[in-house]
C-alpha positions in Angstrom: 94.0 -64.2 -133.5 94.1 -66.3 -136.7 97.5 -67.7 -135.8 96.3 -68.7 -132.4 93.3 -70.5 -133.9 95.6 -72.4 -136.3 97.8 -73.5 -133.4 94.8 -74.7 -131.5 93.7 -76.8 -134.6 97.3 -78.1 -134.8 97.2 -79.2 -131.2 93.9 -80.9 -131.7 95.3 -83.0 -134.6 98.3 -84.0 -132.6 96.3 -84.9 -129.6 96.7 -88.5 -128.4 93.8 -90.8 -128.0 92.0 -91.0 -124.7 93.7 -93.1 -122.0 92.3 -96.6 -121.2 92.3 -98.7 -118.0 94.4 -101.8 -117.7 93.9 -104.7 -115.3 95.1 -102.9 -112.2 93.0 -99.8 -113.0 95.8 -97.5 -114.1 95.4 -95.2 -117.1 97.3 -96.4 -120.1 97.4 -95.6 -123.8 96.4 -98.0 -126.6 100.0 -98.9 -127.3 100.7 -99.7 -123.7 97.5 -101.7 -123.3 98.3 -103.8 -126.3 101.9 -104.5 -125.1 100.8 -105.4 -121.6 98.0 -107.7 -122.9 100.5 -109.6 -125.2 103.1 -109.8 -122.4 100.6 -111.0 -119.8 99.1 -113.5 -122.2 102.4 -115.1 -123.2 103.5 -115.2 -119.5 100.2 -116.9 -118.3 100.5 -119.5 -121.2 104.1 -120.3 -120.1 103.0 -120.7 -116.4 100.1 -123.0 -117.4 102.2 -124.9 -120.0 99.8 -123.9 -122.8 100.8 -123.3 -126.4 100.0 -119.7 -127.4 97.4 -119.3 -130.2 99.4 -117.8 -133.1 96.4 -116.0 -134.7 95.7 -114.1 -131.4 99.4 -113.2 -131.0 99.7 -112.0 -134.6 96.4 -110.0 -134.3 97.7 -108.2 -131.2 101.1 -107.5 -132.8 99.4 -105.9 -135.9 97.2 -103.8 -133.5 100.4 -102.6 -131.8 101.9 -101.6 -135.2 98.8 -99.8 -136.3 98.2 -98.2 -132.8 94.6 -99.5 -132.7 92.5 -101.4 -130.2 91.9 -105.0 -131.0 88.2 -105.4 -132.0 88.2 -109.0 -133.5 90.0 -112.3 -133.6 89.8 -114.8 -136.4 91.0 -118.2 -135.2 92.7 -120.0 -138.1 93.8 -123.1 -136.1 92.1 -125.5 -133.6 91.6 -123.8 -130.3 90.8 -125.7 -127.0 88.6 -124.2 -124.3 91.6 -123.8 -122.0 93.4 -121.7 -124.6 90.3 -119.6 -125.2 89.9 -119.0 -121.5 93.4 -117.5 -121.4 92.6 -115.3 -124.5 89.3 -114.1 -122.9 91.1 -113.3 -119.7 93.7 -111.3 -121.6 91.2 -109.2 -123.5 88.8 -108.6 -120.5 90.1 -105.0 -120.3 88.8 -104.3 -123.9 85.4 -102.7 -123.5 85.0 -102.4 -127.3 85.8 -106.0 -128.3 83.2 -107.3 -130.7 84.0 -110.3 -132.9 85.1 -113.9 -132.6 85.6 -115.8 -135.8 86.4 -119.5 -136.2 87.9 -120.4 -139.6 88.1 -123.9 -141.0 91.5 -123.5 -142.8 93.0 -126.3 -144.9 95.8 -128.3 -143.2 98.5 -130.1 -145.1 98.5 -131.5 -148.7 95.3 -133.6 -148.1 93.2 -130.5 -147.5 92.0 -131.6 -144.2 90.1 -129.1 -142.1 90.5 -128.3 -138.4 87.5 -130.0 -136.7 86.0 -129.0 -133.4 84.1 -131.7 -131.6 80.7 -130.8 -130.0 82.2 -131.2 -126.5 85.0 -128.7 -127.3 82.5 -126.3 -128.8 80.3 -126.5 -125.7 83.3 -125.6 -123.6 84.3 -122.7 -125.8 80.8 -121.3 -126.0 80.4 -121.7 -122.2 83.6 -119.6 -121.8 82.4 -116.9 -124.2 78.9 -116.6 -122.5 80.5 -115.0 -119.3 81.9 -112.1 -121.5 79.1 -109.7 -122.6 81.2 -107.6 -124.9 81.0 -110.1 -127.8 78.5 -108.9 -130.5 79.6 -111.1 -133.4 80.2 -114.9 -133.6 81.4 -116.3 -136.9 82.0 -119.9 -138.2 83.5 -120.0 -141.7 84.2 -123.3 -143.3 83.8 -125.2 -140.0 82.0 -128.6 -140.5 80.0 -128.1 -137.3 77.4 -130.9 -138.0 74.1 -131.1 -136.2 75.7 -131.7 -132.8 77.9 -128.6 -133.1 75.0 -126.5 -134.3 72.9 -127.7 -131.3 75.6 -126.2 -129.1 75.5 -122.9 -131.0 71.7 -122.8 -130.7 71.8 -123.6 -127.0 74.2 -120.6 -126.7 71.7 -118.4 -128.5 69.0 -119.1 -125.9 71.2 -117.9 -123.0 71.2 -114.4 -121.6 73.8 -112.9 -123.9 74.2 -109.7 -126.0 75.1 -111.5 -129.3 73.8 -109.4 -132.3 75.4 -111.0 -135.3 75.7 -114.8 -136.0 77.5 -116.0 -139.2 77.5 -119.7 -140.0 78.9 -119.9 -143.6 79.9 -123.0 -145.5 79.5 -125.1 -142.4 77.2 -127.9 -143.6 74.0 -126.7 -142.1 71.2 -129.3 -142.9 67.4 -129.4 -142.6 67.8 -130.5 -138.9 70.1 -127.6 -138.2 67.6 -125.2 -139.7 64.9 -126.5 -137.4 67.2 -126.0 -134.4 68.0 -122.4 -135.5 64.3 -121.7 -135.9 63.6 -123.0 -132.3 66.5 -120.8 -131.0 65.1 -117.7 -132.9 61.8 -118.1 -131.1 63.5 -117.7 -127.7 66.2 -115.1 -128.7 65.6 -111.4 -128.4 69.1 -109.9 -129.1 70.1 -111.3 -132.5 69.8 -108.7 -135.3 71.7 -110.3 -138.2 71.8 -114.0 -139.3 74.1 -115.2 -142.1 73.7 -118.7 -143.5 75.5 -118.3 -146.8 76.8 -121.3 -148.8 74.9 -123.9 -146.8 72.9 -126.2 -149.2 69.9 -126.9 -147.0 67.5 -126.2 -149.9 63.7 -126.1 -149.8 63.3 -128.4 -146.8 65.7 -126.3 -144.7 64.1 -123.0 -145.6 60.7 -124.5 -144.7 61.9 -125.3 -141.2 63.7 -121.9 -140.8 60.7 -119.8 -141.9 58.7 -120.8 -138.7 61.4 -119.2 -136.5 61.7 -116.1 -138.7 57.9 -115.4 -138.5 58.0 -115.5 -134.7 61.1 -113.3 -134.2 60.7 -109.5 -134.4 64.2 -108.4 -133.4 66.0 -110.0 -136.4 66.7 -107.3 -138.9 68.9 -108.9 -141.6 68.9 -112.4 -143.1 71.5 -113.5 -145.6 70.8 -116.7 -147.6 73.3 -116.6 -150.5 73.8 -119.8 -152.4 71.5 -122.0 -150.2 69.9 -124.0 -153.1 66.5 -122.4 -152.7 64.1 -122.5 -155.7 60.4 -121.6 -156.4 59.1 -124.2 -154.0 61.1 -123.1 -151.0 60.7 -119.4 -151.5 57.0 -119.6 -150.9 57.6 -120.5 -147.2 60.0 -117.6 -146.8 57.6 -115.2 -148.5 54.8 -116.2 -146.1 57.0 -115.6 -143.0 58.8 -112.3 -143.9 55.6 -110.1 -143.5 55.2 -111.3 -139.9 58.8 -110.7 -138.9 60.8 -107.6 -138.3 63.2 -108.1 -141.2 64.6 -104.9 -142.9 67.1 -106.6 -145.3 66.7 -109.9 -147.2 69.6 -111.3 -149.3 68.8 -114.2 -151.7 71.8 -113.8 -154.1 72.8 -116.9 -156.1 69.6 -118.9 -155.5 68.0 -120.4 -158.6 64.6 -118.8 -158.1 63.8 -117.9 -161.7 60.8 -115.8 -162.7 58.4 -118.3 -161.1 60.2 -118.1 -157.7 60.4 -114.2 -157.7 56.7 -114.1 -158.7 55.8 -116.5 -155.9 57.8 -114.3 -153.4 56.0 -111.1 -154.3 52.6 -112.8 -154.5 53.1 -114.1 -151.0 54.0 -110.6 -149.9 50.8 -109.1 -151.4 48.6 -111.9 -150.0 50.0 -111.7 -146.5 49.9 -107.9 -146.5 46.2 -108.1 -147.5 45.5 -110.5 -144.6 47.3 -108.3 -142.1 45.3 -105.3 -143.3 42.0 -107.1 -142.9 43.0 -108.2 -139.4 43.9 -104.6 -138.5 40.5 -103.4 -139.9 38.6 -106.0 -137.8 40.6 -105.0 -134.7 39.7 -101.3 -135.3 36.1 -102.1 -135.8 36.0 -104.1 -132.6 37.8 -101.4 -130.6 35.6 -98.7 -132.0 32.4 -100.6 -131.2 33.7 -101.3 -127.7 34.4 -97.6 -127.2 31.0 -96.6 -128.6 29.3 -99.0 -126.2 31.3 -97.7 -123.3 30.4 -94.1 -124.2 26.7 -94.9 -124.6 26.8 -96.6 -121.1 28.4 -93.5 -119.6 25.7 -91.3 -121.1 22.9 -93.6 -119.9 24.3 -93.8 -116.4 24.6 -90.0 -116.2 21.1 -89.4 -117.4 19.7 -92.0 -114.9 21.6 -90.5 -112.0 20.5 -87.0 -112.8 16.8 -88.1 -113.2 16.9 -90.0 -109.9 18.4 -86.9 -108.1 15.7 -84.6 -109.6 12.9 -87.1 -108.7 14.1 -87.2 -105.0 14.0 -83.4 -104.9 10.3 -83.6 -106.0 10.8 -82.1 -109.5 8.1 -82.3 -112.1 8.3 -84.7 -115.2 9.2 -81.9 -117.5 12.0 -80.7 -115.2 13.3 -84.3 -114.8 13.5 -84.7 -118.6 15.3 -81.3 -119.1 17.8 -82.2 -116.3 18.4 -85.6 -117.8 19.0 -84.2 -121.4 21.3 -81.5 -119.9 23.3 -84.2 -118.1 23.6 -86.3 -121.3 24.8 -83.3 -123.3 27.4 -82.5 -120.7 28.7 -86.1 -120.7 28.8 -86.1 -124.5 30.8 -82.8 -124.6 33.2 -84.3 -122.0 33.7 -87.4 -124.2 34.4 -85.2 -127.2 37.0 -83.2 -125.2 38.7 -86.4 -124.1 38.9 -87.7 -127.7 40.4 -84.4 -128.9 43.0 -84.3 -126.1 43.8 -88.0 -126.5 46.3 -88.4 -129.5 44.5 -91.6 -130.8 43.4 -90.5 -134.3 46.2 -90.5 -136.8 46.6 -90.1 -140.6 48.3 -92.6 -142.8 51.9 -91.7 -143.5 52.7 -89.6 -146.5 54.9 -92.3 -147.9 51.7 -94.2 -148.7 50.3 -91.5 -150.9 48.0 -88.5 -150.4 44.9 -90.5 -149.7 45.0 -90.6 -145.8 42.3 -92.3 -143.9 41.5 -91.4 -140.3 41.9 -94.4 -137.9 41.0 -94.3 -134.2 43.9 -96.4 -132.8 47.6 -95.4 -132.9 49.9 -97.5 -135.1 47.2 -99.8 -136.5 47.6 -98.4 -140.0 50.8 -96.3 -139.4 52.9 -99.4 -138.9 54.0 -100.8 -142.2 52.4 -104.1 -143.3 55.9 -105.4 -144.4 58.9 -103.7 -142.9 61.5 -104.6 -145.6 63.8 -101.8 -146.8 66.2 -103.8 -148.9 65.8 -106.9 -151.1 68.6 -108.6 -153.0 67.6 -110.8 -155.9 70.9 -110.6 -157.8 72.0 -113.6 -159.9 68.7 -115.4 -159.3 68.1 -116.4 -163.0 65.4 -113.7 -163.6 64.4 -112.5 -167.1 61.9 -109.9 -168.5 58.4 -111.1 -167.8 55.0 -109.2 -167.7 53.7 -111.3 -164.7 56.9 -110.7 -162.7 56.7 -106.9 -163.2 53.0 -106.9 -162.3 53.8 -108.7 -159.0 56.5 -106.1 -158.2 54.1 -103.3 -159.0 51.4 -104.9 -156.8 53.8 -104.8 -153.8 55.3 -101.4 -154.3 52.4 -99.3 -155.6 49.7 -98.0 -153.2 46.2 -99.3 -153.7 43.0 -97.2 -154.0 43.0 -96.4 -150.3 46.7 -95.2 -150.5 48.0 -98.3 -148.6 51.2 -100.0 -149.9 52.3 -103.5 -148.9 56.0 -102.6 -148.8 56.1 -98.8 -148.1 59.7 -98.8 -147.0 61.3 -101.0 -149.7 63.8 -98.4 -151.1 66.6 -100.7 -152.4 66.2 -103.6 -154.9 69.2 -105.4 -156.3 68.5 -107.1 -159.6 72.0 -107.2 -161.0 73.3 -110.5 -162.5 70.0 -111.1 -164.2 69.3 -110.5 -167.9 66.2 -108.3 -168.8 65.3 -107.9 -172.4 62.9 -105.0 -171.8 64.6 -102.6 -169.3 62.0 -99.9 -170.2 59.7 -101.5 -167.6 62.1 -100.4 -164.8 61.8 -96.7 -165.7 58.0 -97.2 -165.3 58.6 -98.9 -162.0 60.8 -96.0 -160.7 58.2 -93.4 -161.8 55.2 -95.3 -160.4 56.8 -96.2 -157.0 58.1 -93.1 -155.2 59.7 -95.0 -152.4 62.2 -96.8 -154.7 65.5 -94.8 -154.3 68.1 -97.5 -155.3 67.8 -99.9 -158.1 70.7 -102.1 -159.3 70.7 -103.6 -162.8 73.2 -104.9 -165.3 73.9 -101.5 -166.7 75.9 -103.0 -169.6 72.6 -104.4 -171.0 70.7 -101.2 -170.5 70.9 -98.3 -173.1 72.8 -95.3 -171.9 69.9 -92.8 -172.2 67.6 -95.2 -170.3 70.1 -95.9 -167.6 70.6 -92.1 -167.0 66.8 -91.7 -166.8 66.5 -94.5 -164.3 69.3 -93.2 -162.1 68.0 -89.6 -162.1 64.5 -90.8 -161.2 65.8 -92.9 -158.3 67.8 -89.8 -157.0 64.6 -87.7 -157.2 62.7 -90.4 -155.2 65.5 -90.4 -152.6 65.2 -86.6 -152.2 61.4 -86.8 -151.8 61.8 -89.5 -149.2 64.2 -87.3 -147.2 61.7 -84.4 -147.4 58.8 -86.6 -146.2 60.9 -88.0 -143.3 61.8 -84.4 -142.2 58.1 -83.4 -142.3 57.2 -86.4 -140.2 59.9 -85.7 -137.7 58.7 -82.1 -137.3 55.1 -83.2 -136.9 56.1 -85.7 -134.2 58.0 -83.0 -132.3 55.0 -80.6 -132.4 52.7 -83.4 -131.2 55.1 -84.1 -128.2 55.1 -80.4 -127.3 51.3 -80.2 -127.5 51.1 -83.4 -125.3 53.3 -81.8 -122.6 51.3 -78.6 -122.7 48.1 -80.5 -122.4 49.3 -82.5 -119.4 50.3 -79.2 -117.6 46.9 -77.7 -118.4 45.1 -80.7 -116.9 47.1 -80.4 -113.7 46.2 -76.6 -113.5 42.5 -77.3 -113.9 42.5 -79.7 -110.9 44.3 -77.1 -108.8 42.9 -74.1 -106.8 42.1 -72.1 -109.9 39.6 -74.8 -111.1 37.8 -74.7 -107.8 37.5 -70.9 -107.9 36.0 -71.2 -111.4 33.3 -73.6 -110.2 32.4 -71.2 -107.3 32.1 -68.4 -109.8 29.7 -70.3 -111.9 27.5 -71.2 -108.9 27.3 -67.5 -107.8 
């Protein structure tokens, strides 16, 4: 039996990959598909008298050698829209194709770059828009200019499935940032935006922040080396709490302590404003519900009193009937509120102090959804005011509510801190902090060990809390299903029989 099992395992390991479909609909292997794609591409280029794109041909040949599907192409030379049409036609059988990357590579001794005109870029993006399998579009070192960026932003507003846009070292200006912001307000598919090494500075980030605040689908924003300082970071800090961002990377910006302090202060202030707005919403909804319930009780008592009066009942009988009707309606309202899953406790991640709230996800939704913040190489030093601002954002307040309850990962490497003891206090006081990066060479060994062990403990506690929450959600769903079945049963024949029994 044991030998048989081993042989089965051996067969599994030698098993070839699942067959794919080519252009004619036949089942082919990965190797055959790559060969046919390359052969067909070179043939069509010859027929249409087009020069084959070397980067695409080399990418296909490497995929053939490695026996893998082609997932991405990096164009290292100038590509016309006719050439791109042929490439897209060739790879139309690849259902798992994800990335198109345009690289501005140096040409010749003068170091000239391959430049795409905005007309050429329009044609290329128009060709791409008909293929829904592209998830990543990358421009690296391409001097797009404002006209070229306008074409990219127009492409973003179309009905496409683009999830990742990378525009790095492409000369994005303040005007370009305003165009990206306008596109973000109309886009609902983009999840990651990278604008590294574009020196648009404070004016650019001011324009970009408006679009970030009005987009809830964008989850990751990379702004490395964008010449942002303490003035520009305030605009970003005010927009992040209203967005859906999970990860924010600010590596290499000259923020200094003043900039980091301004960022965390904006987080705290915006979180407080959002909390006040949620409270006012709750109060309004609660008052509306109370008014509606009071109206129901009043209407029921009036109807019961009128019915009793028409039957010729005495005043005492009318009063007793009206009070009985009011009590019955009040009990019914109580049952409805118990059956309805509208009162929730604050999550355990915010501390033990949980406050009951009558509307789902008013308090349970985090004020700021950030999970990762990168402030590496931002010219930060040890400062009491900076540490206080970090504590204010990560620590729960008197009510057990935290501004950033999900912020688990903070990168502070590349900064010099004279007093690293403060970071141990931070890890002890903030249970959600499970990853903290520092310049470990500047931290004493014993202290670094303590910080690492504490962050590991926090990570384990977070896992336990998430498991408990998942189990609670499952039990609530099961209860909800049972409740719905029970309600249907009451309305059936059994419910009618019960009423008859009471009347007898």
